[in-house]
C-alpha positions as a printed NumPy array, in Angstrom:
array([[ 35.99 , -34.204,  87.086],
       [ 34.179, -36.348,  84.556],
       [ 32.344, -39.973,  84.16 ],
       [ 32.834, -43.221,  82.738],
       [ 30.587, -42.827,  79.682],
       [ 33.031, -42.782,  76.479],
       [ 34.498, -39.392,  74.564],
       [ 31.971, -37.258,  72.755],
       [ 34.058, -35.933,  69.65 ],
       [ 31.846, -33.878,  68.237],
       [ 33.581, -34.363,  64.171],
       [ 33.203, -30.643,  61.753],
       [ 34.126, -30.286,  58.457],
       [ 35.857, -27.649,  58.972],
       [ 36.454, -24.54 ,  56.231],
       [ 38.474, -21.498,  56.261],
       [ 35.819, -18.962,  57.477],
       [ 36.461, -18.132,  61.194],
       [ 32.603, -17.548,  61.416],
       [ 32.639, -21.751,  60.925],
       [ 34.778, -23.154,  63.666],
       [ 33.348, -20.913,  65.973],
       [ 30.244, -21.527,  65.554],
       [ 30.674, -25.383,  65.962],
       [ 33.053, -24.352,  69.482],
       [ 29.989, -22.569,  71.069],
       [ 27.364, -25.439,  69.816],
       [ 30.454, -27.274,  71.801],
       [ 30.423, -25.767,  74.738],
       [ 26.195, -26.115,  75.407],
       [ 27.245, -29.921,  75.29 ],
       [ 29.354, -29.348,  78.038],
       [ 26.664, -26.846,  79.824],
       [ 24.47 , -29.888,  79.303],
       [ 25.729, -33.102,  79.858],
       [ 27.972, -32.103,  82.042],
       [ 29.833, -35.716,  83.437],
       [ 31.055, -36.28 ,  80.338],
       [ 34.338, -35.49 ,  78.017],
       [ 33.172, -33.397,  74.702],
       [ 36.023, -32.92 ,  71.517],
       [ 35.384, -31.448,  68.415],
       [ 37.801, -33.031,  65.604],
       [ 38.473, -31.057,  62.415],
       [ 38.302, -32.905,  59.101],
       [ 40.407, -29.774,  57.036],
       [ 40.889, -25.996,  57.28 ],
       [ 40.512, -25.684,  60.862],
       [ 42.332, -27.416,  64.34 ],
       [ 43.632, -30.085,  65.828],
       [ 41.881, -32.693,  63.389],
       [ 41.316, -35.757,  64.462],
       [ 43.398, -37.796,  63.982],
       [ 45.369, -35.539,  66.017],
       [ 42.62 , -35.523,  68.677],
       [ 42.084, -39.01 ,  68.638],
       [ 45.815, -39.44 ,  69.556],
       [ 45.824, -36.986,  71.862],
       [ 43.056, -39.166,  73.982],
       [ 44.745, -42.129,  73.485],
       [ 47.35 , -40.013,  75.039],
       [ 45.318, -39.493,  78.139],
       [ 43.847, -42.775,  78.352],
       [ 40.502, -42.789,  76.396],
       [ 39.52 , -46.068,  75.48 ],
       [ 36.054, -45.801,  74.437],
       [ 34.852, -42.945,  72.324],
       [ 31.409, -41.96 ,  70.862],
       [ 32.363, -40.008,  66.859],
       [ 29.039, -37.431,  66.317],
       [ 30.003, -36.277,  62.918],
       [ 28.219, -32.768,  63.24 ],
       [ 26.39 , -33.148,  59.462],
       [ 22.503, -32.715,  58.827],
       [ 22.406, -34.982,  56.426],
       [ 24.079, -38.647,  55.912],
       [ 26.448, -38.224,  52.104],
       [ 29.689, -38.182,  50.526],
       [ 31.908, -36.828,  54.339],
       [ 29.196, -38.931,  56.808],
       [ 29.219, -42.613,  54.509],
       [ 33.196, -41.904,  53.122],
       [ 35.443, -39.525,  55.074],
       [ 34.75 , -39.188,  58.01 ],
       [ 34.519, -43.398,  58.106],
       [ 38.012, -43.57 ,  56.877],
       [ 39.579, -41.507,  59.432],
       [ 38.231, -43.058,  62.586],
       [ 39.305, -46.263,  60.623],
       [ 43.227, -44.638,  61.729],
       [ 41.923, -44.208,  65.555],
       [ 45.013, -46.138,  67.711],
       [ 44.325, -49.42 ,  68.776],
       [ 43.155, -50.326,  71.519],
       [ 40.276, -47.702,  71.43 ],
       [ 36.539, -48.466,  70.463],
       [ 35.464, -45.432,  68.041],
       [ 31.552, -46.023,  67.931],
       [ 30.123, -43.587,  64.954],
       [ 27.032, -41.943,  65.592],
       [ 24.111, -41.048,  63.529],
       [ 23.98 , -38.388,  61.493],
       [ 21.903, -35.865,  62.919],
       [ 18.812, -35.259,  60.625],
       [ 16.458, -35.961,  60.464],
       [ 14.399, -35.637,  63.579],
       [ 11.695, -33.189,  64.943],
       [ 14.523, -31.083,  66.824],
       [ 15.814, -29.99 ,  63.979],
       [ 12.428, -29.048,  62.503],
       [ 11.373, -26.844,  66.467],
       [ 15.252, -25.057,  65.615],
       [ 14.449, -23.762,  62.448],
       [ 10.841, -22.738,  63.316],
       [ 12.875, -20.71 ,  66.521],
       [ 15.706, -18.766,  63.588],
       [ 12.485, -17.787,  61.91 ],
       [ 11.125, -16.81 ,  65.112],
       [ 14.388, -14.933,  66.315],
       [ 13.91 , -12.944,  62.673],
       [ 10.376, -12.113,  63.062],
       [  8.156, -14.196,  61.751],
       [  5.276, -14.917,  63.849],
       [  3.6  , -17.316,  64.256],
       [  0.068, -16.323,  63.725],
       [  1.955, -15.361,  59.598],
       [  2.451, -19.127,  58.749],
       [ -0.486, -19.407,  57.226],
       [  0.348, -16.46 ,  54.529],
       [  3.89 , -17.021,  54.627],
       [  6.24 , -19.604,  51.589],
       [  8.665, -20.717,  53.31 ],
       [ 11.973, -21.593,  51.562],
       [ 13.83 , -24.577,  52.919],
       [ 17.429, -23.435,  51.759],
       [ 20.166, -26.642,  52.276],
       [ 23.349, -26.646,  51.113],
       [ 23.202, -29.085,  48.342],
       [ 24.642, -32.602,  47.546],
       [ 24.731, -35.201,  45.051],
       [ 23.453, -37.326,  47.123],
       [ 20.251, -38.681,  46.618],
       [ 19.697, -39.689,  50.254],
       [ 20.51 , -36.665,  51.431],
       [ 18.083, -34.7  ,  48.886],
       [ 15.645, -37.193,  49.991],
       [ 16.16 , -36.128,  53.963],
       [ 15.384, -32.096,  52.792],
       [ 12.292, -32.794,  50.687],
       [ 11.322, -34.99 ,  54.152],
       [ 11.233, -31.572,  55.716],
       [ 10.432, -29.494,  54.243],
       [  6.835, -31.729,  53.566],
       [  6.42 , -31.75 ,  57.001],
       [  7.862, -27.848,  58.164],
       [  4.422, -27.45 ,  55.809],
       [  2.231, -29.573,  58.348],
       [  3.178, -27.257,  61.   ],
       [  1.143, -24.729,  59.12 ],
       [  3.742, -22.451,  56.256],
       [  0.865, -22.303,  53.815],
       [  3.74 , -24.036,  50.93 ],
       [  7.738, -25.49 ,  52.126],
       [ 10.034, -25.496,  49.126],
       [ 13.579, -27.339,  49.438],
       [ 16.334, -25.215,  47.959],
       [ 20.03 , -25.322,  47.882],
       [ 22.971, -23.836,  47.629],
       [ 25.14 , -25.986,  45.337],
       [ 25.474, -29.716,  43.668],
       [ 21.671, -29.292,  42.812],
       [ 18.496, -27.478,  42.013],
       [ 16.534, -25.218,  42.241],
       [ 18.725, -22.139,  43.944],
       [ 17.019, -20.445,  46.871],
       [ 16.501, -17.377,  45.195],
       [ 14.651, -19.888,  41.993],
       [ 12.747, -21.17 ,  44.943],
       [ 11.945, -17.315,  46.936],
       [  9.915, -16.604,  43.024],
       [  8.268, -19.825,  43.06 ],
       [  6.889, -19.367,  45.553],
       [  5.405, -15.361,  45.034],
       [  4.781, -16.651,  41.771],
       [  2.861, -19.301,  43.403],
       [  0.733, -16.335,  45.692],
       [  1.96 , -15.854,  48.679],
       [  2.055, -12.538,  50.223],
       [  5.013, -13.705,  52.179],
       [  8.444, -15.456,  51.983],
       [ 10.655, -16.294,  54.442],
       [ 14.559, -18.158,  54.097],
       [ 15.444, -20.927,  57.159],
       [ 18.676, -21.815,  56.222],
       [ 19.556, -25.12 ,  57.182],
       [ 23.163, -25.672,  57.964],
       [ 24.42 , -25.313,  61.15 ],
       [ 27.193, -22.99 ,  60.739],
       [ 28.621, -20.165,  58.173],
       [ 30.805, -20.454,  55.483],
       [ 30.256, -19.964,  51.867],
       [ 27.544, -21.388,  50.782],
       [ 25.634, -20.504,  53.607],
       [ 26.669, -16.774,  52.269],
       [ 24.973, -18.13 ,  48.691],
       [ 21.834, -18.944,  50.232],
       [ 21.852, -14.958,  51.756],
       [ 22.489, -13.784,  48.268],
       [ 20.07 , -15.819,  47.017],
       [ 17.983, -14.965,  48.893],
       [ 18.688, -11.413,  49.142],
       [ 18.103, -11.133,  45.153],
       [ 14.717, -12.364,  44.762],
       [ 13.994,  -9.886,  48.244],
       [ 12.718, -13.139,  50.341],
       [ 10.971, -10.618,  53.091],
       [ 13.249, -12.814,  55.726],
       [ 16.112, -14.645,  55.919],
       [ 16.832, -16.391,  59.606],
       [ 19.861, -17.134,  60.484],
       [ 22.186, -20.343,  60.594],
       [ 21.274, -23.368,  63.37 ],
       [ 24.05 , -22.535,  65.554],
       [ 24.708, -23.049,  69.447],
       [ 20.613, -23.244,  69.405],
       [ 18.98 , -25.625,  72.261],
       [ 17.424, -27.648,  69.72 ],
       [ 20.944, -28.58 ,  67.757],
       [ 22.294, -29.307,  71.153],
       [ 20.334, -31.543,  72.517],
       [ 20.285, -33.83 ,  69.31 ],
       [ 24.045, -33.738,  69.556],
       [ 23.142, -35.481,  72.386],
       [ 20.004, -37.284,  71.17 ],
       [ 22.289, -39.297,  68.96 ],
       [ 25.677, -39.632,  71.782],
       [ 23.255, -41.648,  74.099],
       [ 21.911, -43.667,  70.303],
       [ 25.3  , -44.785,  69.639],
       [ 26.071, -45.618,  73.53 ],
       [ 23.485, -48.957,  73.34 ],
       [ 24.087, -52.387,  71.183],
       [ 24.663, -51.94 ,  67.654],
       [ 25.819, -48.92 ,  65.8  ],
       [ 29.103, -49.239,  64.301],
       [ 32.427, -49.739,  65.631],
       [ 35.074, -48.247,  62.91 ],
       [ 38.061, -49.235,  65.308],
       [ 38.831, -51.855,  68.259]])
């Protein structure tokens, strides 16, 4: 069934919200459909099962010796820099684990965000009169914040009248503040694009902020969209070539 390419291990954070795991599994099913010759597995750092250590042990018992671990994260913050490398270094002896890059930044993410906005009712012809809030989960890591700011600048270049980043935690501004700022600056309509993969507490906070401030459009989370599945495979392919960090051997 599978060829000899490395197993793709998608590493998700996990959540108490059951919608999170359901969305992650829907995404990995889409990834499998695009690359049926590659074994794709999903492990979680917390809350959901299987845990990453349990899954690595299962893979080892199946005879797997080569794994590409992909952090299902949009930016390189604490989980990408600390939690995930730590757990991958505990892989069984004899297993080579290469860590792929996080998903962002990428033009595919921008396309995915705009797809969700169009699905929510923003017509492409309305972009020039619509202010956009790019609402991320938030982080205390400056590198992660810089990625969201850069994505906002790139989206501005695609024709939106203005784009503001916002965050659900750790840093400011909040979604509702960015919506009000765009409204005050003269935007005829304001749309909010959650820059998050799956539902959960922080995406709910983004949605609540959008509603509180009277945003005209609230897009859905990225979820199992085609662009995100393609991006997962692109990061997998990049990690298979010489150079990526080997965390266990």
